[in-house]
N, C-alpha and C positions, 0 to 999 in steps of 0.2 A: 160679741162684736165690743163691745166696751172695752174690751182687754185689746183690743189690734188699734182701735182709731180711737180716737178721744176729741172733742168737739168743745170748744170753749170760748170765752170774750174776754180779749184784753184788747187794749189801747183803742178802745170805741170801733173795732173789728169783729168778725167774727171768724174763726179759726179752726179747720182738720187737720190732725195733726194720726199720720200713720204712722204704727207704734214701730212694726217691723222693718218699713223703710227708712224709717226717717225723713219722710217728707212732711212738708208743709202746705197747704192751701186756704184762703182764703175763700170764704166764704158767704152767700146772701140767709136773710132769715129764714124765707123760707126751707134755705137747704137743712137749718135748723129743725127746722121742726119734721121735715122728714125722716133725717136721723133720729131727734125723737120718738118716731111714729115707730119705726123700726126698731129700737132699743126697745119699746115698750112689745111690740109684738113677741118680739126674742125672749124677754122675761117670763110671757105667761107660755112660751113654748120654743123650745129654744132649738128644735130643728126648722123652724120657721123661716131660719136666716139660709138655709143652703141652698136653695134655690127659689126665691121669691119672683112672685111676677108682681108688675109694679098694679097698686092698687088703683081704685074708680077716683077713689077720692080722698082727701087726707083737708083735714080742717085747717081752711085760712091761707089753703096754697090752690092754685088756678089749674084747672086740669093741663093744661098745656104746659106752664111752665113745670108740672109733678111727674111731667114724662121726659123732659129734656132733661131733671136734674135726678130723676133716676137709671135712664142713661149714662150720665157722668159717673154715677157713683159706680155703678156697674162694669164703667171702663178703668177706674179705680183698682178694681179687684174688691170691695167693699164686700161682697158677696160670695167669695171663690178663696180668699185667702185664708191658708192654713199658718198656726206656728210651725216654724220651723223647727226639728231635733237636733237644738243644742247641747243638751246636756252632756253629751258624747267627749264632745271640744274638750271640756277641762281634764279628763283622761292623760290628755298630753301634755298638760302645763307643766315646762319646767322647774324643777325642786330647786331654782336659786337667785340668789339676792339681787336684788335692784338697785337697794337703797337703805342709807341708814340716818335715823335722829340721833345725835352725838349732841348727849345731855352733857356740855360743856362745862357747867354751872349750876349743881344744886344749891342755892344761896340768888338771892334777888334783891336788891336797891329800891324795889316799890312794894308796896301791901295791898295786893289788888284784892277785892272785896268777893270777888267772884272765882280767883284761882284755883284751877282742879287739881294743881301743884302745890297745896299747901301753902302759896306765897314761896316758894318755891323749892322748898325740903322734902315735898313728894312723900310727905310722913315721918323721914328719915333726918340724917344728921343734917343742916348746911357745907357745904361739902364743894370743892375744885376737882375736876377730873385732872390727872397728869397726863403730862405726855406721850409717860409708857403707854396707858392706857388708851388712848387715842391713836398714836400709833400702833396697837395691838387690833382697835378696831379695825382700820384702813387694810392690815393685812387679812384681816377676817372677811371684808368685803369681797375684797379682788380674788381672796382664795374660793368665794363661798360663789361668785358672781356669774360662773360655766359661759356658757356663749355669749353673756350679752358686755356690749363693750361701753358703752353709756350709762354709768354710773350717776349714783345722786348722793349727797350726805348733805343734810341742815344742821348748822350747831343751832343747838335749841337748851333751854334752863325750867327755871331760872332764868338769869340774866347773862347771857354769854360773852356781854362786853368785860364782867366782873374778870373773868379768864382772859385777856383778850391774847397774852403771850403765849399761851396755849395753841388756842383757834391760829396764831402765823403762823405757830410751830408747824401745826396738822396740815394746815393748808400743803406749804413748803413740801414736809413729808409726802402728803396724798398725792400731790404733783410728780413728783420723784421718782413713787412707787407704782404710778399708774403708767406712767410713760415705760417703766420697764417691764410693764405688762401687759404693754400696745393696748392701753386702755385709755378712759379720760373720765373723772371727775367733777363732774360739778358740783359748787357749792351756793349752799343757801346760810343765809344768817337773817336769826329771827332777833330781832330786838326791842326792848322798850324804849329805847333812844335819846334817855336821862342821860347818859354818858357817852353819847357820840360827837365828838369833837372832830375839832380838821383831821387830825392827825391819824385819826382810827380811819375817819371819811378817807381819807386818801389814799388809805393799806385797801381796802374795801375796793375804792373803786380802780386800782390799780390791778388787781388782782383778780376782778370780774367777779364778784362774788353779787346772788340776787337778795336783796333787802328784802324783809319782811318787817316793815315800822308800824308798831302799835300805838294806835289811838283810838279815841271811843268816841271822836267827835265835840261838840262844846267843849267849852271850856268847867261847868259847872257838871255836865254829865262826866266829863271825864276825870275829874277831881275828886269826884264822890266816891267813884268806883274803883277807881288807880292813885290810892295818894302813896307819898313817900314812907321808906322805914320810919320816918318820925312823925307821920303825919303830913306832910304840907303837899300843899299843891304841886303838881307836878307839870299840868298842862302845858304852859306859857314855855317853858326850858323845853320840853320834849318837841311841845308843834315848832322852834325856833328851827331844834334840831332838825328835824324831819325835815324840814321845806330848803334847811342847806343841801341837805342828801338828795332831794330829788332835782334842785336845781345843778349840783354838781354832774349828775349823770344823766341831764337831760330829756329828763322827766321817762327813762327806760328803767327795766332792771327792776324794779321796786313795787311792793306793793303796802300798801295802808291800811293795816290791818284793824279793827276795831269790832267790840262786842254790846249787841245791845239788852236787855235785862227790862225787867217789869218795870222801871225805873225809868225808861226811855223808849217810853213805847210808840214813841213820834220820832223814831229814828230814821224816817226820811231825813227831815229835818239834822240829824247830823251828817249823814252821807254828803246834805249838801253844802253843810260849813265845812267841811272837809275839802271838798271840790272847789269853795271859794278862797279858801287856802291856794289854790295852784297846784290841788295832789288830781292828779288823772287818772290813776288806777288802785281804787277802793273795795274792799271789801269790811263788810260790817253785817256781822254773823251773830245767828241768836247764841246768846250763855247755855256753857254745859254744864244743866242743874237738872234736877226734877223739881216738879211744882210746887213741893214740901219748903224749899229755899225761898227764901224771904224777895230775892230777886228774880226767883225761875220763872217763868214763861206757862200760863196754867192756862186750860181750854177756853176762857172765857175769853182772852186776850187775843183768839185765833183773828176774827173780825175785824178787828182794828189794825193788825197785821197786816192782813190780806190789806187791808187800805193801803200802808205804809210801800207794800210792796210795789200796790197799782202808782200810785204816787213816784216812787222813782222809776219802774220801767216808762211814765211820761214824762220823766226827766230827764231820763238817758236820751230818748227820743229828742226831745227840745235842742238835748246838746250835740244832739249827732246831725241834728238841720242848722242848728248854728255855726258847724263846722270847728267845734272843740269837742270830742265827744266824750264822754266819760267809761272809763273801761269797767264797771262793775262786775265783780268774779266771779256770782253767782248768778249775771244773767250771760256768763262767756259761754256759751255752745257755740260747737260748730257744726250743722248739719252736710255741709259738703265733704269737711276734712276731717273726719270726727275718728272715732279710737277704734282698735280693734276690736273683734268681736269677742277672743280673749277678757279685753280688759273692760267692754261694754258688759261683760255677764259675772267676772269677779271684784269689780269695784279697785279700791287700794291698795291690796296686796300684803296689808295689816297681818302680823303674826306668820305670811308666809316667806313671799321677798321684798317685805319692808319691816323693819327691825329697830327698835328703838335700845339704845347704850348707856346706862348710867354711868355717874363718874366712877366707879368701882372696878366697872366692866360687863355688868348683870344685863342679859341679855331679856325684854317683853316683849311683846308682841306689834306695842306702839304708842309714841310719846304718852297718851292717854292712861294707858294699860300700865306705866311704873308706881309702884308699891303696890298694885292691888292685891289682895291675896293669891296666891295656885298660878299667878302666870308669868313667873320666873322660866325664861326658857333655855337661859343657860350662859355661856359667860366668852368674852370675846376669847379668850386664851384656848380653851377646852372645843369650843365649838355648841353648835346646839343639844342641847341635852332631851329635852324633851319635846323628842318626833311627833308624838300624841298630839299634844299644843299645835306643832306646825300641820299634822295632819287636820286637824279638826278648822281650825282657820284659812285653812287651802282649799276646804269642802266649802266653808260658807259664802257658796255665791249665791244669786237670786234664788236659783231652782231649790236649794235647800231652808230659805228662807220665810216665814210662816207668810203669805199674801202675798208674794210679791211675783208670782210666777203670772197671777191676775191682776196684775197693777195696769195701767199706760204708761207710767215713768219708768217701770223696769230698768232700761236701757238705756236712760239718763241717770240714775242713781245709784241702778247695779247691787242691789240692796242695802244700802245705804250704810251708814257706820257702826263697826262692830263695840266700839266703845260705850258708845249711846247705848247701842242696847242693853250690853252686857247692865250698865249703872241704871238703867232703868225698869228692868226686868228680868235681871240676874242672867239671858241669855243669849248669848249670840244671834241667836239664829230667829228670836224675835226683835222684830224689828223696834223701834220708838215710833208709836203712832201721830204724838203731835209730831216727832220731826218728819216724819212722811209728810202731814199735813202740811207742814210750814215746804218743805221740798216740793212738791206737788204744785202749790200757788207760783211758787221760785219760775218753773220751769214751765207755766203758764205765761210766766211774763216773759222769760227769755225768749218760749217761740215766736212768742206776737211782736216783738220785740225786732227780733231777727226777719221778721217777715213786715217788717214796719216799714226798717231799715233800708230794705232790697228795695222795696217800693219806693224809696225817696230816692235812692240812687238812680234808679230808673227816670224816674223824674228830673231831676236837674242833670242826666243825661239827653237825653231828649229833645 
């Protein structure tokens, strides 16, 4: 039953989440006691949940209330719901591309301590992508897109603004080529914002590129983890540039994206700092690193991190109540208009319908796999050569991953990050358990926030 229903506490309320249907219910403490009792009975006798009768008593629950709760749970299908036969759906998944991550620059003007790309070089030489390779990547994306009409291309690095002329040429070429193919390419640019001046910003705004703007929060935190190439502090200049960018596009089409590490486990304070700078779309995410790294997250850090997520959920609710909401990326789930079932079971599509392209045109499963031995998949001019890798990634859905089919968060997570699984466990089919624990806590906060904000809107409307 715990793989089909999940009950938890968030935002001073108790909640019941229906895993298969994506439904959320606010419940009382007596219902929690009843659910715990049912789960205990089931753990001793798995068949007992098939058609249970209401017990005569459950400690601490009034008999009349018990019968009412039992009837409500029966109506919800708690005693009869079965897992649907979903694995067969993946057999019809088309082998076409939806998106590319274009490593337009394998160089950077920052020297971030936690950079998985080895400060921009990704284990190789510092280099910039030529327009010819970028155009070939556009052609490759369009040729391999099949029935997909809406495509994505992210300018990534390193630091893309170090190769800005090629960015501009690629956008122009991409728009022309997409129009000829009767398709649309949506462009995103991820930048540390250090060189985001007025001229570049005007171009990015005019062309409608979504911006991901990197900043870690408080100046002391940011400057320690994200110094310049010469060791200089960067926060003042970067925060000024991000502020200009956000104001210039009326607080839309951007995310301020930060990273928290062992050096700022009080990261809710960094989110609030960024909010106080006028930013309303924020994502501060756990560092990509093993626990052996000095800045890596360790198991003993989890209780404190959970408390920070609780603080963030409370803060998001406060902002919503004040009419100035915070769009916190990791809490942004939609229970009413969510993704299709294919997306729910297969995740981000890395290595299958999403690939990364290096400055030389080599193909990798995603930006985090770039430079990892054994994961080069082909080249933009010759196509995908490692079809075995593509099949492996295409089959790495939540049904193939260890432990995922019994996890209550499986349709919110879709099996987790392949790159993290490989980094921590050496196998894309063995999820990073630390990452799982953090995600489940975030999802509890996100679900509770959805319910609390809906309640807030109902009260305001009455």
